[in-house]
MDAnalysis code that builds the backbone (N, CA, C; Angstrom):
import MDAnalysis as mda
import numpy as np

u = mda.Universe.empty(753, n_residues=251, atom_resindex=np.repeat(np.arange(251), 3), trajectory=True)
u.add_TopologyAttr("name", ["N", "CA", "C"] * 251)
u.add_TopologyAttr("resid", np.arange(1, 252))
u.add_TopologyAttr("resname", ["MET", "THR", "THR", "THR", "ASP", "ARG", "PRO", "ALA", "ARG", "ARG", "ASP", "SER", "ALA", "LEU", "ARG", "LEU", "ALA", "VAL", "SER", "ALA", "SER", "ALA", "GLY", "VAL", "ALA", "ALA", "GLY", "LEU", "LEU", "VAL", "GLY", "LEU", "LEU", "GLY", "LEU", "ASP", "ARG", "ALA", "LEU", "PHE", "GLY", "ASP", "GLU", "SER", "PRO", "VAL", "VAL", "SER", "VAL", "CYS", "ALA", "GLY", "TRP", "SER", "VAL", "GLY", "ALA", "LEU", "VAL", "PHE", "MET", "GLY", "LEU", "CYS", "ILE", "HIS", "HIS", "LEU", "TRP", "PRO", "LEU", "ASP", "GLY", "PRO", "ALA", "THR", "ARG", "ALA", "TRP", "ALA", "THR", "ARG", "GLU", "ASP", "PRO", "SER", "VAL", "GLY", "TRP", "SER", "ARG", "ALA", "VAL", "GLY", "VAL", "ALA", "ALA", "ALA", "GLY", "ALA", "ALA", "LEU", "VAL", "GLY", "VAL", "VAL", "GLY", "LEU", "MET", "ALA", "ARG", "SER", "HIS", "ALA", "GLY", "GLY", "GLY", "ALA", "SER", "ALA", "LEU", "PRO", "LEU", "ALA", "ILE", "LEU", "ALA", "ILE", "LEU", "THR", "VAL", "ALA", "SER", "ALA", "TRP", "PHE", "VAL", "ILE", "HIS", "THR", "LEU", "TYR", "ALA", "LEU", "ARG", "TYR", "ALA", "GLU", "ASP", "TYR", "PHE", "THR", "GLN", "GLU", "ALA", "GLU", "GLY", "ASP", "ALA", "GLY", "TRP", "ARG", "HIS", "GLY", "ALA", "ALA", "ALA", "GLY", "ALA", "GLY", "GLU", "ALA", "SER", "PRO", "GLY", "GLN", "ALA", "GLY", "ASP", "ALA", "ARG", "PRO", "ARG", "PRO", "ILE", "GLU", "PHE", "SER", "GLY", "SER", "PRO", "ILE", "PRO", "THR", "TYR", "SER", "ASP", "PHE", "ALA", "TYR", "PHE", "SER", "PHE", "ASN", "LEU", "GLY", "LEU", "THR", "PHE", "GLN", "VAL", "SER", "ASP", "THR", "ASP", "VAL", "GLY", "SER", "MET", "ARG", "LEU", "ARG", "ARG", "THR", "ILE", "LEU", "VAL", "HIS", "CYS", "ILE", "LEU", "SER", "TYR", "LEU", "TYR", "SER", "THR", "ALA", "ILE", "LEU", "ALA", "SER", "VAL", "VAL", "ASN", "LEU", "VAL", "ILE", "GLY", "MET", "LEU"])
u.atoms.positions = np.array([
    [40.926, -17.243, -77.781],
    [39.670, -17.744, -78.968],
    [40.271, -18.313, -79.868],
    [39.948, -19.812, -80.211],
    [40.750, -20.680, -81.042],
    [39.679, -21.027, -82.065],
    [39.085, -19.865, -82.340],
    [38.041, -20.288, -83.433],
    [38.672, -21.017, -85.320],
    [40.014, -21.835, -85.437],
    [40.500, -21.567, -86.784],
    [39.521, -23.159, -87.359],
    [38.245, -23.392, -86.964],
    [37.657, -24.551, -87.422],
    [36.376, -23.729, -88.027],
    [36.056, -22.573, -88.313],
    [35.295, -22.159, -88.522],
    [35.783, -21.821, -90.416],
    [34.696, -21.738, -91.415],
    [35.222, -21.813, -92.407],
    [34.993, -20.552, -92.976],
    [36.614, -20.789, -93.555],
    [36.805, -18.979, -93.947],
    [37.921, -19.696, -95.390],
    [37.266, -20.169, -96.285],
    [38.301, -20.099, -97.104],
    [37.799, -18.834, -98.483],
    [36.689, -18.510, -98.373],
    [36.033, -17.454, -98.915],
    [35.742, -16.111, -98.106],
    [36.553, -16.034, -96.660],
    [35.590, -15.325, -95.815],
    [35.862, -13.858, -96.987],
    [36.855, -13.728, -97.146],
    [37.012, -12.450, -97.344],
    [36.187, -11.678, -98.998],
    [35.564, -12.177, -99.751],
    [34.925, -12.116, -100.693],
    [33.409, -12.460, -99.750],
    [33.137, -13.343, -99.134],
    [31.789, -13.025, -98.414],
    [31.779, -12.130, -97.928],
    [32.837, -11.652, -96.875],
    [32.504, -9.803, -96.377],
    [32.305, -8.980, -97.522],
    [33.098, -8.676, -98.667],
    [33.119, -8.488, -99.361],
    [31.564, -7.654, -100.416],
    [31.322, -8.619, -100.548],
    [29.518, -9.132, -101.124],
    [28.224, -8.669, -99.976],
    [28.982, -8.833, -98.915],
    [27.853, -8.446, -97.752],
    [27.538, -7.711, -97.290],
    [28.777, -6.741, -97.402],
    [29.124, -4.658, -97.728],
    [28.503, -4.257, -98.872],
    [28.969, -4.996, -100.330],
    [28.641, -4.505, -101.246],
    [26.870, -4.791, -101.604],
    [26.180, -5.461, -100.807],
    [25.228, -6.025, -101.046],
    [24.536, -4.889, -99.722],
    [24.686, -4.123, -98.969],
    [24.070, -3.203, -98.281],
    [24.620, -2.271, -98.257],
    [25.429, -1.900, -98.950],
    [25.864, -0.958, -99.619],
    [24.629, 0.116, -100.860],
    [24.917, -1.056, -101.745],
    [24.261, -0.855, -102.996],
    [22.626, -0.915, -102.274],
    [21.770, -1.572, -101.472],
    [20.150, -1.579, -100.979],
    [20.113, -0.319, -100.832],
    [21.101, 0.202, -99.942],
    [21.131, 1.391, -98.556],
    [20.890, 2.330, -100.551],
    [21.735, 2.741, -100.884],
    [21.456, 3.642, -102.117],
    [20.929, 3.204, -102.930],
    [20.089, 2.565, -103.400],
    [18.954, 2.418, -104.272],
    [17.488, 2.922, -102.720],
    [17.463, 2.155, -102.182],
    [16.115, 3.012, -100.590],
    [16.781, 4.520, -100.036],
    [17.725, 5.067, -100.393],
    [17.927, 6.611, -100.586],
    [17.248, 7.380, -101.770],
    [17.484, 6.784, -103.111],
    [17.456, 7.255, -104.520],
    [15.858, 6.945, -104.519],
    [14.736, 5.606, -104.330],
    [13.800, 5.193, -105.164],
    [12.560, 6.077, -104.210],
    [13.514, 6.148, -102.287],
    [11.980, 7.003, -101.765],
    [12.512, 8.509, -101.607],
    [13.001, 8.887, -101.908],
    [13.531, 10.400, -101.805],
    [14.046, 11.018, -101.063],
    [14.888, 10.224, -100.290],
    [15.517, 10.388, -99.063],
    [16.604, 10.865, -99.559],
    [17.272, 11.663, -100.668],
    [18.148, 12.443, -100.416],
    [17.608, 13.423, -100.739],
    [16.613, 13.766, -101.132],
    [15.779, 15.491, -100.947],
    [15.690, 15.639, -99.387],
    [15.300, 14.342, -99.121],
    [14.016, 14.960, -97.296],
    [15.324, 15.580, -96.642],
    [16.605, 14.148, -96.637],
    [17.141, 14.314, -95.738],
    [18.665, 15.491, -95.919],
    [18.836, 15.355, -97.017],
    [20.247, 16.041, -97.722],
    [19.482, 17.512, -98.242],
    [18.623, 17.460, -98.679],
    [18.194, 18.212, -99.298],
    [18.847, 18.175, -100.698],
    [18.694, 17.412, -101.693],
    [19.295, 17.494, -102.839],
    [19.139, 16.068, -103.468],
    [18.485, 16.281, -104.676],
    [17.899, 14.746, -105.767],
    [19.221, 14.869, -106.566],
    [20.253, 13.607, -106.338],
    [21.023, 13.522, -106.937],
    [21.558, 12.245, -107.115],
    [22.339, 11.693, -107.466],
    [23.108, 10.044, -107.880],
    [23.990, 10.101, -106.817],
    [24.642, 11.384, -107.100],
    [25.710, 11.918, -106.030],
    [25.410, 11.343, -104.199],
    [24.338, 12.006, -103.964],
    [23.922, 11.744, -102.778],
    [24.723, 10.081, -102.345],
    [23.057, 9.591, -103.118],
    [22.567, 8.296, -103.372],
    [23.636, 7.007, -102.917],
    [24.765, 7.514, -104.480],
    [25.980, 6.962, -103.487],
    [26.952, 6.772, -102.680],
    [26.824, 7.804, -102.139],
    [28.099, 8.333, -101.140],
    [27.691, 7.447, -99.969],
    [26.073, 7.858, -99.526],
    [25.412, 7.507, -98.781],
    [25.297, 6.230, -98.768],
    [25.266, 5.553, -99.845],
    [25.621, 3.927, -99.989],
    [26.721, 3.552, -99.457],
    [27.809, 4.411, -99.692],
    [28.670, 3.155, -99.817],
    [29.011, 3.457, -98.020],
    [29.206, 4.893, -97.280],
    [29.280, 4.399, -96.096],
    [28.263, 4.032, -95.211],
    [27.708, 2.853, -95.823],
    [26.037, 2.000, -95.203],
    [27.350, 0.997, -95.038],
    [27.742, 0.552, -96.883],
    [28.495, -0.432, -96.970],
    [29.648, -0.992, -96.718],
    [30.274, 0.543, -96.101],
    [31.702, 0.602, -95.324],
    [31.233, 0.578, -93.703],
    [30.306, 0.749, -93.460],
    [30.175, 0.821, -91.854],
    [30.012, -0.992, -92.192],
    [29.099, -1.406, -92.014],
    [28.669, -3.287, -92.217],
    [30.156, -3.832, -92.876],
    [30.994, -3.272, -93.220],
    [32.268, -4.561, -93.989],
    [33.243, -4.106, -92.336],
    [33.206, -2.712, -92.082],
    [33.977, -2.850, -90.283],
    [33.298, -3.754, -89.177],
    [31.512, -3.674, -89.029],
    [31.745, -4.278, -88.312],
    [31.979, -6.098, -88.614],
    [31.757, -6.072, -90.115],
    [32.171, -7.518, -89.746],
    [33.445, -7.983, -89.824],
    [34.191, -7.357, -90.072],
    [35.805, -7.283, -89.405],
    [36.263, -7.753, -87.696],
    [35.902, -6.207, -87.550],
    [35.819, -6.561, -85.786],
    [34.833, -7.609, -85.560],
    [34.282, -8.439, -85.856],
    [33.484, -8.858, -85.664],
    [33.363, -10.973, -85.533],
    [34.361, -11.322, -87.168],
    [34.854, -12.270, -87.058],
    [36.914, -12.137, -86.587],
    [37.327, -11.421, -86.595],
    [38.881, -11.204, -86.519],
    [39.255, -10.749, -85.008],
    [38.284, -9.440, -85.046],
    [38.884, -9.148, -83.588],
    [39.589, -10.335, -82.512],
    [38.637, -10.624, -82.692],
    [38.156, -11.843, -81.296],
    [39.646, -12.907, -81.202],
    [40.535, -13.060, -82.626],
    [41.256, -14.444, -82.869],
    [42.409, -13.751, -82.047],
    [42.975, -14.863, -81.604],
    [44.459, -14.920, -80.803],
    [45.237, -14.975, -81.731],
    [46.197, -15.887, -81.429],
    [47.803, -15.547, -82.454],
    [48.070, -16.436, -83.193],
    [47.291, -17.877, -82.511],
    [47.651, -18.988, -83.725],
    [46.049, -18.945, -84.210],
    [45.741, -18.742, -84.097],
    [44.235, -18.246, -85.006],
    [44.518, -16.935, -85.805],
    [45.177, -16.292, -85.563],
    [45.296, -15.115, -86.890],
    [46.486, -15.577, -87.698],
    [47.250, -16.311, -87.386],
    [47.961, -17.102, -88.247],
    [47.581, -17.805, -89.201],
    [46.926, -18.583, -88.822],
    [46.130, -19.838, -89.664],
    [44.481, -18.821, -90.130],
    [44.738, -17.518, -89.424],
    [43.618, -17.152, -90.753],
    [44.031, -16.439, -92.209],
    [45.323, -16.001, -91.136],
    [46.404, -15.119, -92.787],
    [46.454, -15.312, -93.167],
    [47.084, -16.867, -93.285],
    [48.149, -17.814, -94.428],
    [46.885, -18.902, -94.950],
    [46.223, -18.725, -94.535],
    [44.761, -19.920, -95.539],
    [44.641, -19.703, -96.486],
    [45.367, -20.168, -97.809],
    [44.714, -20.238, -99.261],
    [44.002, -19.550, -99.476],
    [43.181, -18.506, -100.107],
    [41.802, -17.925, -100.677],
    [42.156, -17.138, -101.371],
    [42.253, -17.517, -102.948],
    [42.420, -17.301, -104.146],
    [41.920, -15.425, -104.608],
    [40.403, -15.584, -103.473],
    [39.236, -14.301, -103.904],
    [40.170, -13.324, -102.654],
    [41.223, -13.520, -101.841],
    [41.756, -12.572, -101.057],
    [42.413, -11.112, -102.287],
    [43.353, -11.351, -102.654],
    [43.675, -10.094, -103.783],
    [42.898, -9.272, -104.292],
    [41.845, -9.875, -105.220],
    [41.381, -9.241, -105.566],
    [40.256, -8.495, -105.086],
    [39.559, -9.186, -104.124],
    [38.930, -8.463, -103.182],
    [38.947, -6.977, -102.554],
    [40.482, -6.981, -101.862],
    [41.346, -6.593, -101.657],
    [41.635, -5.407, -102.447],
    [42.002, -5.563, -103.570],
    [41.805, -4.524, -104.745],
    [40.374, -3.526, -104.799],
    [39.266, -4.746, -104.196],
    [37.885, -3.817, -104.929],
    [37.552, -3.084, -104.054],
    [37.872, -3.328, -103.147],
    [38.308, -2.410, -101.938],
    [38.419, -1.084, -101.714],
    [40.194, -1.124, -102.049],
    [41.111, -0.109, -102.495],
    [40.114, 0.889, -103.720],
    [39.729, 0.355, -104.766],
    [39.232, 0.993, -105.910],
    [38.277, 1.902, -105.307],
    [37.131, 1.268, -104.874],
    [35.993, 1.480, -104.342],
    [36.204, 2.511, -103.066],
    [37.342, 2.290, -102.023],
    [37.191, 3.648, -101.460],
    [37.533, 4.840, -101.866],
    [38.960, 5.056, -103.398],
    [39.559, 5.314, -103.853],
    [38.244, 6.415, -104.837],
    [37.447, 5.522, -105.120],
    [35.885, 6.224, -106.196],
    [35.208, 6.996, -104.656],
    [35.455, 6.892, -103.839],
    [34.341, 7.424, -102.966],
    [35.224, 8.425, -102.560],
    [36.275, 9.459, -102.382],
    [37.251, 10.141, -102.780],
    [36.149, 11.006, -103.761],
    [35.966, 10.667, -104.973],
    [35.815, 11.156, -105.813],
    [33.463, 11.684, -106.020],
    [32.873, 10.637, -104.932],
    [32.046, 11.247, -104.877],
    [32.160, 12.311, -103.667],
    [33.347, 12.056, -103.208],
    [33.217, 13.488, -102.327],
    [33.976, 15.081, -102.720],
    [34.130, 14.825, -104.083],
    [34.603, 16.205, -104.330],
    [33.170, 16.519, -105.246],
    [32.347, 15.536, -105.423],
    [31.360, 16.025, -106.480],
    [30.076, 16.456, -105.425],
    [30.061, 16.236, -103.604],
    [29.399, 16.451, -102.996],
    [29.937, 17.551, -102.540],
    [31.270, 18.022, -102.697],
    [31.395, 19.370, -102.424],
    [30.874, 20.258, -103.017],
    [30.772, 20.102, -104.591],
    [30.551, 20.378, -105.888],
    [29.363, 21.274, -105.737],
    [28.671, 20.144, -105.810],
    [27.275, 20.650, -104.947],
    [26.864, 21.736, -103.891],
    [27.489, 21.165, -103.114],
    [27.128, 21.747, -101.609],
    [27.223, 23.062, -101.739],
    [28.275, 23.317, -102.229],
    [28.718, 25.030, -103.286],
    [27.319, 25.585, -103.811],
    [27.305, 24.412, -104.262],
    [26.472, 25.563, -105.782],
    [25.032, 25.256, -105.899],
    [24.010, 24.325, -104.704],
    [23.521, 24.615, -104.548],
    [23.072, 25.345, -103.130],
    [23.838, 25.609, -102.380],
    [23.947, 26.931, -100.648],
    [22.705, 26.346, -100.019],
    [22.231, 27.663, -99.310],
    [21.461, 27.196, -98.489],
    [20.919, 26.129, -97.962],
    [19.795, 26.007, -97.587],
    [19.712, 24.457, -96.565],
    [20.544, 23.414, -97.001],
    [21.173, 23.223, -98.125],
    [20.655, 21.693, -98.595],
    [23.023, 21.841, -98.268],
    [23.406, 22.703, -98.191],
    [25.204, 22.757, -98.118],
    [25.118, 22.290, -96.815],
    [24.541, 22.620, -95.472],
    [25.107, 21.936, -94.771],
    [25.006, 20.271, -94.385],
    [24.471, 19.565, -94.469],
    [24.025, 18.077, -94.954],
    [25.141, 18.045, -96.211],
    [24.798, 17.720, -97.163],
    [25.907, 17.631, -97.835],
    [26.992, 17.141, -97.358],
    [27.433, 18.658, -96.360],
    [29.360, 18.273, -96.320],
    [29.477, 17.933, -94.746],
    [28.021, 17.577, -94.332],
    [27.917, 16.253, -93.343],
    [28.444, 15.244, -93.548],
    [27.624, 14.754, -94.831],
    [27.912, 13.371, -95.202],
    [29.163, 13.136, -96.678],
    [30.240, 14.101, -96.834],
    [30.856, 14.071, -97.719],
    [31.867, 13.559, -96.403],
    [31.787, 14.421, -95.516],
    [32.683, 14.282, -93.919],
    [32.672, 12.779, -94.227],
    [31.343, 12.225, -93.354],
    [30.943, 10.657, -93.251],
    [31.251, 9.115, -94.542],
    [31.433, 10.260, -95.852],
    [32.477, 9.554, -96.697],
    [33.548, 9.135, -96.621],
    [34.239, 9.993, -96.465],
    [35.621, 10.787, -96.514],
    [36.206, 9.473, -95.655],
    [35.476, 10.015, -94.522],
    [36.232, 9.213, -92.908],
    [35.630, 7.558, -93.150],
    [34.451, 7.271, -93.404],
    [34.097, 5.972, -93.490],
    [35.427, 5.005, -94.732],
    [36.081, 6.043, -95.861],
    [36.863, 5.694, -96.617],
    [38.307, 4.961, -95.931],
    [38.832, 6.058, -95.502],
    [40.113, 5.789, -94.179],
    [39.894, 5.138, -93.846],
    [38.532, 4.567, -92.732],
    [38.469, 3.438, -92.637],
    [38.983, 2.463, -92.971],
    [38.276, 2.034, -93.623],
    [38.227, 1.134, -94.976],
    [38.966, 0.869, -95.309],
    [40.546, 1.961, -95.891],
    [41.874, 1.740, -96.140],
    [42.463, 0.887, -94.738],
    [42.651, 1.141, -93.563],
    [42.973, 1.112, -92.892],
    [43.329, -0.246, -92.534],
    [41.957, -0.249, -92.332],
    [41.411, -2.169, -92.242],
    [41.948, -3.009, -93.638],
    [41.788, -2.469, -93.906],
    [42.392, -3.080, -95.078],
    [44.290, -3.706, -95.536],
    [44.291, -2.626, -95.173],
    [46.371, -2.996, -95.122],
    [46.253, -3.753, -93.651],
    [45.380, -3.684, -93.147],
    [45.597, -4.420, -91.657],
    [45.494, -5.758, -91.638],
    [44.990, -5.810, -92.617],
    [44.314, -7.461, -93.396],
    [46.122, -7.902, -94.281],
    [46.284, -6.760, -95.147],
    [47.365, -7.040, -95.940],
    [49.101, -7.588, -94.931],
    [49.003, -6.911, -93.863],
    [50.026, -7.008, -92.996],
    [50.549, -8.379, -92.522],
    [49.026, -7.929, -91.979],
    [48.989, -9.837, -90.696],
    [49.120, -10.986, -92.260],
    [49.130, -10.499, -93.594],
    [48.934, -11.975, -94.608],
    [50.671, -11.811, -94.799],
    [51.343, -10.787, -95.002],
    [52.449, -10.370, -95.594],
    [53.581, -10.882, -93.937],
    [53.085, -10.916, -93.406],
    [53.754, -10.907, -91.750],
    [54.297, -12.722, -91.467],
    [52.999, -13.222, -92.007],
    [52.869, -14.601, -91.980],
    [53.277, -15.083, -92.901],
    [52.757, -15.078, -93.952],
    [54.038, -15.665, -94.557],
    [54.907, -15.883, -95.318],
    [55.416, -14.605, -95.076],
    [57.098, -14.236, -94.720],
    [57.795, -14.997, -93.801],
    [56.926, -15.228, -92.671],
    [57.185, -16.106, -91.758],
    [57.593, -17.209, -92.372],
    [55.974, -18.010, -93.292],
    [56.369, -19.812, -93.646],
    [57.384, -19.655, -94.094],
    [57.505, -18.459, -94.784],
    [58.905, -19.023, -96.420],
    [60.152, -18.523, -95.757],
    [60.000, -18.062, -94.375],
    [61.906, -18.298, -94.029],
    [62.451, -17.124, -94.661],
    [61.404, -16.131, -94.945],
    [62.301, -15.336, -95.067],
    [63.219, -14.182, -93.546],
    [62.181, -14.340, -92.829],
    [62.804, -13.153, -91.829],
    [63.791, -14.446, -91.072],
    [63.727, -15.843, -91.371],
    [65.223, -16.926, -90.439],
    [64.682, -17.283, -89.168],
    [63.796, -16.799, -89.012],
    [62.844, -17.449, -87.566],
    [61.069, -18.508, -87.550],
    [61.222, -19.189, -86.773],
    [59.644, -19.782, -86.279],
    [59.028, -19.908, -85.142],
    [58.500, -18.900, -85.194],
    [57.723, -18.833, -83.915],
    [57.213, -19.834, -82.799],
    [57.608, -19.993, -81.891],
    [57.738, -21.140, -81.428],
    [58.248, -22.508, -81.284],
    [58.513, -22.834, -81.973],
    [59.184, -24.107, -82.947],
    [60.582, -24.063, -82.617],
    [60.968, -22.806, -82.650],
    [62.993, -22.726, -82.674],
    [62.876, -23.054, -80.642],
    [62.076, -21.717, -79.925],
    [62.107, -22.324, -78.702],
    [62.249, -23.507, -78.390],
    [60.797, -24.430, -78.539],
    [61.207, -26.173, -78.175],
    [61.958, -26.792, -78.504],
    [62.918, -26.170, -79.905],
    [63.493, -27.274, -80.254],
    [65.082, -26.736, -79.461],
    [64.773, -26.055, -78.255],
    [65.951, -25.987, -77.669],
    [66.567, -24.514, -78.460],
    [65.675, -23.827, -79.504],
    [66.767, -22.304, -79.558],
    [66.199, -21.613, -78.992],
    [67.082, -20.307, -79.703],
    [66.666, -18.978, -78.921],
    [65.401, -18.657, -79.758],
    [64.442, -18.554, -78.749],
    [63.236, -17.848, -79.277],
    [63.123, -16.455, -79.665],
    [62.553, -15.837, -80.823],
    [62.377, -14.410, -80.644],
    [62.662, -13.609, -79.760],
    [63.564, -12.633, -80.243],
    [63.520, -11.252, -79.034],
    [64.476, -12.056, -77.767],
    [65.419, -13.161, -77.856],
    [66.082, -13.796, -76.870],
    [67.651, -13.707, -76.830],
    [68.429, -14.014, -76.393],
    [69.632, -13.482, -76.419],
    [70.103, -14.503, -77.448],
    [71.145, -14.613, -78.750],
    [71.539, -14.997, -79.458],
    [70.847, -15.712, -80.723],
    [69.280, -14.258, -80.657],
    [68.593, -14.421, -81.940],
    [68.695, -12.984, -82.208],
    [69.579, -12.664, -83.297],
    [69.759, -10.923, -83.352],
    [69.061, -10.943, -85.260],
    [68.742, -12.135, -85.246],
    [67.161, -11.819, -86.774],
    [66.163, -11.529, -86.296],
    [65.953, -10.238, -86.812],
    [64.630, -9.816, -86.906],
    [62.980, -10.099, -87.277],
    [61.997, -10.272, -87.069],
    [61.312, -10.328, -87.334],
    [60.821, -9.410, -88.412],
    [59.356, -9.090, -89.588],
    [59.220, -8.379, -90.833],
    [58.650, -7.233, -90.023],
    [57.795, -7.469, -88.759],
    [57.635, -6.493, -87.661],
    [57.673, -7.006, -86.368],
    [58.514, -5.652, -85.382],
    [58.887, -5.999, -83.936],
    [57.800, -5.786, -83.323],
    [56.553, -6.776, -82.836],
    [55.738, -5.831, -82.205],
    [56.273, -6.572, -80.294],
    [56.326, -5.744, -79.918],
    [57.003, -5.696, -77.980],
    [55.595, -6.575, -77.672],
    [56.501, -7.469, -76.760],
    [55.099, -8.847, -75.637],
    [54.516, -9.237, -76.626],
    [54.016, -9.459, -77.883],
    [53.657, -10.316, -78.195],
    [54.188, -11.078, -79.669],
    [54.707, -12.291, -78.909],
    [55.481, -13.453, -79.603],
    [54.688, -13.853, -81.000],
    [53.480, -14.128, -81.096],
    [52.748, -14.507, -82.167],
    [51.339, -12.981, -82.409],
    [52.110, -12.268, -82.823],
    [50.978, -11.161, -83.166],
    [49.159, -11.737, -83.926],
    [48.300, -10.854, -83.217],
    [47.000, -11.066, -83.101],
    [46.646, -9.801, -84.641],
    [44.797, -9.886, -85.230],
    [44.735, -8.588, -85.887],
    [44.943, -7.403, -85.178],
    [44.641, -6.949, -83.786],
    [44.583, -6.139, -83.160],
    [46.102, -5.390, -83.042],
    [46.821, -6.570, -83.407],
    [48.278, -5.732, -83.124],
    [48.473, -5.052, -84.437],
    [48.457, -5.914, -85.854],
    [48.138, -5.018, -87.055],
    [46.911, -4.654, -87.282],
    [46.173, -4.025, -86.714],
    [45.027, -3.012, -86.718],
    [45.928, -1.690, -86.254],
    [46.733, -1.801, -84.838],
    [47.584, -0.962, -84.050],
    [48.126, -0.388, -84.993],
    [49.030, -1.328, -85.689],
    [50.198, -1.157, -86.744],
    [49.107, -0.222, -87.987],
    [48.852, -0.435, -88.730],
    [48.327, -0.121, -89.422],
    [47.212, 1.336, -89.133],
    [46.644, 1.485, -88.327],
    [46.360, 3.001, -88.134],
    [46.841, 3.860, -87.467],
    [47.950, 3.404, -86.654],
    [48.937, 3.805, -86.254],
    [49.684, 4.738, -87.172],
    [49.444, 3.751, -88.866],
    [50.703, 4.740, -90.546],
    [49.292, 5.626, -90.856],
    [48.211, 5.099, -90.438],
    [47.256, 6.163, -90.537],
    [46.927, 7.431, -89.963],
    [47.466, 7.510, -88.657],
    [46.999, 8.864, -88.121],
    [48.808, 9.300, -88.404],
    [50.018, 9.222, -88.639],
    [50.752, 9.466, -88.327],
    [51.568, 9.772, -89.510],
    [52.232, 8.803, -90.183],
    [52.312, 8.434, -91.396],
    [53.749, 7.622, -91.391],
    [53.892, 6.962, -89.977],
    [54.961, 6.535, -89.789],
    [55.095, 5.901, -88.247],
    [55.957, 4.754, -88.311],
    [55.767, 4.134, -87.642],
    [55.999, 4.742, -85.993],
    [56.174, 4.065, -84.701],
    [56.102, 4.686, -83.635],
    [57.352, 3.042, -82.619],
    [56.440, 2.879, -82.397],
    [57.184, 1.692, -81.318],
    [56.884, 0.688, -81.608],
    [57.057, 0.139, -82.964],
    [57.407, -1.291, -83.901],
    [58.840, -0.794, -84.464],
    [59.535, -1.858, -84.980],
    [60.727, -1.451, -86.366],
    [60.206, -2.892, -87.076],
    [60.870, -2.221, -88.397],
    [59.923, -3.225, -89.460],
    [61.239, -3.825, -89.860],
    [62.033, -4.678, -90.284],
    [62.344, -5.598, -90.659],
    [62.547, -6.161, -92.041],
    [61.627, -5.862, -92.596],
    [61.814, -6.653, -93.697],
    [61.423, -5.472, -94.711],
    [62.446, -5.151, -96.056],
    [62.227, -4.582, -97.288],
    [60.872, -4.502, -98.396],
    [60.026, -6.299, -97.805],
    [59.001, -5.937, -99.244],
    [58.117, -5.273, -98.354],
    [57.926, -5.160, -96.833],
    [56.681, -4.444, -96.038],
    [57.105, -2.369, -95.931],
    [58.198, -2.426, -95.643],
    [58.606, -1.021, -96.471],
    [58.160, -0.828, -97.430],
    [58.220, -1.342, -98.539],
    [57.468, -1.154, -99.740],
    [56.166, -0.732, -99.660],
    [55.617, -1.685, -99.233],
    [54.234, -1.712, -98.613],
    [53.515, -0.539, -98.058],
    [54.496, -0.056, -96.871],
    [53.895, 0.991, -95.731],
    [54.442, 2.072, -96.335],
    [55.277, 2.368, -97.494],
    [55.923, 3.664, -98.370],
    [53.839, 4.563, -98.459],
    [53.577, 3.194, -99.824],
    [52.007, 2.975, -100.324],
    [51.019, 3.601, -99.428],
    [51.282, 3.093, -98.652],
    [50.094, 3.297, -97.429],
    [49.945, 5.199, -96.964],
    [51.541, 5.250, -96.446],
    [51.557, 6.474, -95.821],
    [51.252, 7.520, -97.167],
    [51.378, 7.100, -97.985],
    [51.177, 8.179, -99.405],
    [49.419, 8.485, -99.481],
    [48.975, 6.815, -99.167],
    [47.266, 7.056, -99.153],
    [46.639, 7.639, -97.609],
    [47.901, 7.417, -96.958],
    [46.950, 8.041, -95.632],
    [47.018, 9.609, -96.174],
    [47.663, 9.897, -96.553],
    [48.039, 11.495, -96.728],
    [47.220, 12.160, -97.276],
    [46.733, 11.589, -98.488],
    [45.160, 12.411, -99.193],
    [44.161, 11.448, -98.455],
    [44.146, 10.892, -97.894],
    [42.806, 10.799, -97.505],
    [42.562, 11.513, -96.290],
    [43.577, 11.632, -95.626],
    [44.073, 12.737, -94.866],
    [43.645, 14.475, -95.135],
    [43.696, 14.783, -95.858],
    [44.325, 15.560, -97.236],
    [42.719, 16.031, -97.336],
    [41.853, 15.185, -97.948],
    [40.190, 15.076, -98.327],
    [39.877, 14.962, -96.542],
    [39.598, 14.280, -95.272],
    [39.113, 15.097, -94.648],
    [38.932, 16.029, -93.961],
    [40.188, 16.886, -93.990],
    [40.161, 17.900, -94.235],
    [39.639, 19.352, -94.904],
    [39.973, 18.375, -96.245],
    [39.011, 19.470, -96.755],
    [37.584, 19.784, -96.758],
    [37.011, 18.438, -96.202],
    [36.056, 18.362, -95.816],
    [35.269, 18.692, -94.864],
    [35.709, 18.761, -94.011],
    [35.964, 19.726, -92.489],
    [36.055, 21.068, -92.745],
    [36.660, 21.592, -93.485],
    [36.767, 23.364, -93.943],
    [35.396, 23.669, -95.164],
    [35.272, 22.460, -95.631],
    [33.899, 23.042, -96.310],
    [32.823, 23.128, -95.819],
    [32.957, 21.948, -94.333],
    [31.913, 21.937, -93.555],
    [31.673, 23.272, -93.246],
    [32.748, 23.982, -92.204],
    [32.258, 24.856, -92.058],
    [31.957, 26.158, -92.956],
    [32.755, 25.849, -93.976],
    [32.011, 27.577, -94.578],
    [31.002, 27.139, -94.866],
    [30.139, 26.420, -95.582],
    [29.268, 26.041, -95.135],
    [28.110, 26.078, -94.220],
    [28.414, 26.083, -92.637],
    [27.347, 26.877, -91.787],
    [27.887, 28.453, -91.443],
    [29.261, 29.506, -91.633],
    [28.812, 30.630, -92.197],
    [27.877, 31.061, -93.065],
])
């Protein structure tokens, strides 16, 4: 699928705006309709905020999968390198919101222990949903970041090659004998990586805190990966703490 003709200049900002609107609407409904007490046994703004975040995160993930997952290599390159001034700040807002979700999880766990009784289990479940959705959002944002950095370095010539162009000019294409210049990320069997390749790379880091069957040939990307692994560890720790809290609430 090579749908590069779809309007995408403000695609990042649009995804963020739609997701945020859905999350705010869900949070307001939970608070105004008393669903926080009905569903979670606790009437608190923290419950509404975490419920709204979870809905917004699900919408964001759905939009990313719908728009980006079907793209092939050339379309992925076109979207990842498209000039969009909103990309940087929208990604920063997403990471900040995911970080704020962790603060909300701490508040939920505190209220779960303080309230006890029938509200402990629903609050613990909401805490797991909140931190898990934040985990997925973080790694999705990093997948988008890796795609942008990969193709930007390709365009700048940082890795010293061009996909397809070198082969068409009679030079050795990436991976062929005589071309020892590394790609920023070496994806086996992918002449031009797609968003699914970058999602694989990002979520693999999130699950294992290391690269597996891909080599990284870019110092710039290694710095990004270092920060990503640290964030992954923090979120995995938060998920583990939430699960422990859930088990305690069931006792």
